[in-house]
C-alpha positions in Angstrom: -8.1 -16.3 -15.5 -4.6 -17.0 -14.1 -2.6 -13.8 -13.7 0.5 -15.1 -15.7 -1.8 -16.1 -18.5 -3.6 -12.7 -18.4 -0.3 -10.9 -18.7 0.9 -13.1 -21.5 -2.4 -12.5 -23.4 -2.1 -8.8 -23.0 1.4 -8.7 -24.3 0.5 -11.0 -27.1 -2.3 -8.6 -28.1 0.3 -5.8 -28.0 2.7 -7.8 -30.2 0.1 -8.6 -32.9 -1.4 -5.1 -32.6 2.0 -3.6 -33.4 2.5 -5.9 -36.3 -0.9 -4.8 -37.7 0.0 -1.2 -37.3 3.4 -1.6 -38.8 1.7 -3.0 -41.9 -0.9 -0.3 -41.8 1.7 2.4 -41.5 3.6 0.9 -44.4 0.5 0.7 -46.5 -0.3 4.4 -45.8 3.3 5.4 -46.5 3.2 3.6 -49.9 0.0 5.3 -50.9 1.4 8.7 -49.9 4.6 8.1 -51.8 2.6 7.2 -54.9 0.5 10.3 -54.7 3.2 12.7 -53.4 6.7 11.4 -53.6 8.3 14.7 -52.8 6.3 15.6 -49.7 5.6 12.2 -48.3 8.5 12.3 -45.8 8.5 16.1 -45.2 8.5 16.8 -41.4 8.0 13.2 -40.4 11.4 12.8 -38.8 10.7 15.4 -36.1 7.4 13.8 -35.2 8.8 10.3 -35.2 11.8 11.4 -33.1 9.5 13.0 -30.5 7.2 10.0 -30.2 10.0 7.5 -29.9 11.8 9.7 -27.4 8.6 9.9 -25.3 8.2 6.1 -25.6 11.7 5.5 -24.5 11.4 7.9 -21.6 8.1 6.3 -20.4 9.6 2.8 -20.6 12.7 3.9 -18.6 10.6 5.5 -15.9 8.1 2.7 -15.6 10.8 0.0 -15.5 12.9 2.0 -13.0 9.8 2.5 -10.8 8.8 -1.2 -11.0 12.4 -2.3 -10.1 12.5 0.2 -7.2 9.2 -1.1 -5.8 10.5 -4.7 -6.3 13.5 -3.9 -4.2 11.3 -2.3 -1.5 9.2 -5.4 -1.3 12.2 -7.7 -0.9 13.6 -5.4 1.8 10.3 -5.5 3.7 10.5 -9.3 3.9 13.9 -9.0 5.6 12.6 -6.3 7.9 9.7 -8.4 9.0 12.0 -11.4 9.7 14.2 -9.2 11.8 11.3 -7.7 13.7 9.8 -11.1 14.5 13.2 -12.5 15.5 13.9 -9.6 17.8 10.4 -9.8 19.5 10.8 -13.6 19.9 14.2 -13.2 21.6 12.8 -10.6 24.0 10.2 -13.1 25.3 13.1 -14.3 27.5 12.4 -11.1 29.6 9.0 -12.2 30.6 8.1 -14.5 33.5 9.0 -18.1 32.8 5.4 -19.4 33.2 4.2 -17.0 30.4 6.8 -17.9 27.9 5.7 -21.3 26.5 2.2 -20.2 25.4 3.7 -17.0 23.8 6.4 -19.0 21.9 3.7 -21.3 20.5 1.7 -18.3 19.4 4.8 -16.9 17.7 5.4 -20.1 15.8 1.8 -20.2 14.6 2.1 -16.6 13.7 5.1 -17.1 11.5 3.5 -20.1 9.9 0.5 -18.0 9.1 2.6 -15.2 7.6 4.4 -17.6 5.3 1.1 -19.3 4.3 -0.5 -16.0 3.4 2.0 -15.4 0.7 2.2 -19.0 -0.4 -1.5 -18.9 -1.2 -1.0 -16.2 -3.9 -2.2 -15.8 -6.6 -5.4 -16.9 -4.9 -6.2 -13.4 -3.5 -9.2 -14.4 -1.4 -7.3 -17.3 0.3 -4.4 -15.0 1.0 -6.7 -12.4 2.5 -8.3 -15.1 4.7 -4.8 -16.1 6.0 -3.9 -12.5 6.6 -6.9 -12.1 8.7 -5.8 -15.1 10.7 -2.4 -13.5 11.2 -3.9 -10.3 12.5 -6.0 -12.4 15.0 -2.8 -14.0 16.2 -1.2 -10.6 16.6 -4.0 -9.6 18.9 -3.6 -12.7 20.9 0.1 -12.2 21.2 -0.3 -8.5 22.3 -3.0 -9.4 24.8 -0.9 -12.2 26.4 2.2 -10.0 26.5 0.3 -7.2 28.3 -1.1 -9.8 30.8 2.3 -11.3 31.4 3.7 -7.9 32.2 1.1 -7.4 34.9 1.6 -10.7 36.8 3.3 -10.6 40.2 7.0 -10.7 39.9 7.1 -9.4 36.3 9.8 -6.8 35.6 8.5 -3.5 34.2 11.6 -2.9 32.0 10.8 -6.3 30.3 7.5 -5.0 28.9 9.0 -1.7 28.0 11.6 -3.5 25.8 9.2 -6.1 24.4 6.2 -3.9 23.4 8.2 -1.7 20.9 9.5 -4.9 19.2 5.9 -6.2 19.0 4.7 -2.9 17.7 7.3 -3.0 14.9 6.4 -6.6 14.1 2.7 -5.7 13.8 3.3 -2.5 11.8 5.4 -4.2 9.2 2.5 -6.4 8.2 0.5 -3.3 7.2 3.5 -1.8 5.5 3.9 -5.0 3.4 0.2 -5.2 2.6 0.2 -1.6 1.3 3.4 -2.2 -0.6 1.7 -5.0 -2.6 -0.9 -2.5 -3.7 1.5 0.3 -4.6 1.5 0.5 -8.4 1.4 3.3 -11.1 -2.0 4.6 -12.1 -3.7 2.6 -14.8 -3.4 5.6 -17.2 0.4 5.1 -17.2 0.0 1.6 -18.6 -2.7 2.8 -21.1 -0.3 5.5 -22.2 2.5 3.0 -22.6 0.4 0.7 -24.7 -0.9 3.6 -26.8 2.6 5.0 -27.4 3.9 1.5 -28.4 1.1 1.1 -30.9 1.6 4.7 -32.2 5.3 4.1 -32.6 4.6 0.9 -34.6 2.3 3.0 -37.0 5.0 5.6 -37.5 7.8 3.0 -37.9 5.7 1.2 -40.6 5.2 4.6 -42.4 9.0 5.1 -42.3 9.5 1.6 -43.9 7.3 2.5 -46.9 8.9 2.5 -50.3 10.6 -0.9 -50.2 9.7 -3.6 -52.7 9.1 -6.2 -49.9 8.4 -6.2 -46.2 11.3 -6.4 -43.8 9.8 -9.1 -41.6 13.0 -9.4 -39.4 12.8 -5.7 -38.4 9.0 -5.7 -38.1 8.8 -8.8 -35.9 11.9 -7.9 -33.9 10.6 -4.4 -33.1 7.2 -5.7 -32.0 8.7 -8.6 -30.0 11.2 -6.3 -28.2 8.5 -3.9 -27.2 6.1 -6.6 -26.1 8.7 -8.3 -24.0 9.7 -5.0 -22.4 6.1 -4.3 -21.4 5.7 -7.8 -20.1 8.7 -7.5 -17.9 7.5 -4.2 -16.5 4.1 -5.6 -15.6 5.6 -8.7 -14.1 8.0 -6.8 -11.9 5.1 -4.8 -10.7 3.3 -7.9 -9.4 6.2 -10.1 -8.2 4.0 -12.6 -6.3 1.7 -13.3 -9.2 3.8 -13.8 -12.3 7.1 -15.3 -13.4 9.3 -12.8 -11.6 9.1 -13.7 -7.9 10.3 -12.5 -4.5 9.5 -15.8 -2.9 13.2 -16.6 -2.4 13.4 -13.9 0.2 10.8 -15.7 2.3 13.7 -17.9 3.3 14.5 -15.2 5.9 11.2 -15.9 7.6 11.7 -19.6 7.2 15.0 -19.3 9.0 13.4 -17.4 11.8 10.7 -20.0 12.1 13.3 -22.8 12.2 15.1 -21.0 15.1 12.0 -21.0 17.2 12.7 -24.1 19.3 
């Protein structure tokens, strides 16, 4: 199933689940008021306050963490573009005969890096393209080493180029690991559980009215569902509606500069 549809389905389940529990809480509250009007609300305020406070704290932390990781992923795109651009410019230090083949490899490498992320959310296709990028890295490294050993090559040239290449290669691993950096599943389970529990308690607190307050019930469920959806979507910015694709423009500009 498409990732965006899966996330929408999950939040839709949360929305309707909260509506059901709001109604269930209201039904339980009405029955309790009928049997014990005096004690039906005794001590409930403290419990509701604690649960809602914990829910708010968890939403704040998960949203803040997701936004922070989103910024890190955007910054890594810029860092990779800078690393590739620096390494490409330092090819000028190599012997003239070795430069054309390496420049062509660099162009193919940047194309491959862009294609790897364009293929998302097809995970398998993206992994295949990433493997091709790593193969091109190996070819670039091998040719740079060979170019540094030819007669007439300047040793300082290789000393300057290799660290730039090393940074260019390392950032690929860093970006790949950053895409897999997410909170443990138990955090999302706890978030869903607290949202549903808060709906039950909110429904209990709404007991006693002659009619249901649909505006508040639907509004509460909708706000919570949308908040959870946004948190999940920010955690996976290449798969859902919230994207970091615009920052790939930095790599595109580097590719355009490779004449």
